[in-house]
C-alpha positions, -999 to +999 in steps of 0.1 A: +834-276-140+815-304-135+812-316-097+794-344-081+789-354-045+765-378-030+746-374+003+730-400+025+693-407+019+688-397+053+701-361+052+684-330+043+681-322+004+675-287+005+701-278+032+728-296+011+717-276-019+718-243+004+753-251+020+769-256-017+751-228-035+764-203-006+799-216-010+796-210-044+784-173-039+814-168-014+841-176-037+851-148-061+865-169-088+838-183-095+819-165-122+781-149-120+776-152-157+766-178-168+753-188-135+764-218-113+743-247-113+735-270-084+708-302-092+702-336-079+714-359-107+708-391-095+691-416-069+721-440-066+738-466-045+761-439-028+729-419-019+716-387-033+741-371-058+745-336-066+759-323-101+775-288-094+785-268-122+803-235-116+819-215-141+854-204-135+886-192-156+904-216-170+932-205-150+914-209-116+899-244-125+924-266-103+923-242-075+886-239-074+880-276-078+905-285-049+891-257-027+851-261-034+856-300-027+873-294+005+848-266+015+819-290+008+832-318+027+839-296+057+808-277+054+786-310+053+803-320+085+794-286+103+758-290+090+753-329+101+748-338+063+762-372+056+784-378+025+771-410+003+787-443+007+784-475-005+758-495+014+745-529+015+715-543+035+720-580+046+688-600+054+692-631+075+664-656+076+670-681+102+651-712+095+638-736+121+657-767+131+639-803+127+652-830+149 
């Protein structure tokens, strides 16, 4: 399975990694071999993007995907980890007015 989630640039990367890893350890449907992986994959427009690669049985694929996605959101909320979202910085330059 290949999941991706982005966190805000102000969020703690290690804490987010640990939260995701712990959630996967608690789910008996996620196989131990091969081992699941969590890694920072990109510094993008949405924030710091993680790729989450748990191995599951085919029949568990959708239920794990949906459950894990929900659990990540809930755990991030509980741990004050901001989900990444598109942002734009606008700089307004005010010029002097001449009469």
